[in-house]
C-alpha positions, -999 to +999 in steps of 0.1 A: -830-111+264-811-133+239-775-127+229-785-114+195-816-095+186-818-113+153-800-144+140-801-146+102-794-180+086-786-182+048-790-217+033-758-222+013-764-258+006-752-274-026-769-306-036-746-329-055-774-348-072-784-320-095-816-309-077-821-272-071-801-258-042-795-224-027-758-225-035-767-225-072-785-192-067-756-172-053-765-178-016-728-175-004-724-142-022-758-129-008-747-139+027-714-120+023-733-090+010-757-089+040-729-096+065-709-066+052-739-043+050-750-053+086-715-046+098-714-013+079-747-002+096-733-010+130-759-037+136-735-067+141-725-082+174-740-087+209-775-073+211-776-068+174-776-091+143-757-122+135-754-135+099-746-172+095-744-199+070-767-228+073-767-263+058-798-274+040-829-258+054-849-282+032-867-255+013-842-251-016-870-256-042-883-222-029-849-207-027-827-191-023-838-192+013-830-171+044-846-173+078-846-147+106-849-158+142-863-154+168-891-141+145-892-175+126-896-155+093-886-173+061-877-153+030-866-158-005-848-131-025-837-124-061-811-097-058-793-072-035-824-049-036-845-077-020-817-082+006-815-045+013-853-045+019-850-073+044-822-055+062-839-021+062-874-032+070-870-063+091-836-060+108-836-023+113-873-013+116-888-046+128-913-049+099-916-081+080-913-079+042-944-098+033-938-098-005-906-118+001-919-141+028-923-179+022-955-195+033-953-213+066-955-250+060 
């Protein structure tokens, strides 16, 4: 068994050359929101869920982007309702949120 049941990485990259990046889409705020909600639900910590920043995940054009491991599930999101759905369905109930999933490439 791994240390965390789920490890969630939020791309918070900011591209300085003007190309689209997750930081321009409120990724840091989204990460903070999810981290607080996961803690509030008692899911954080060993055997639970870990929320982390990530550098560029190289999919910013599809972003903002979040990836859940060990499930290797890539999501995009628009607002806190999307993030809540990822938390409630994927992290709590183990069901992937297909409407928010990015295509595997």
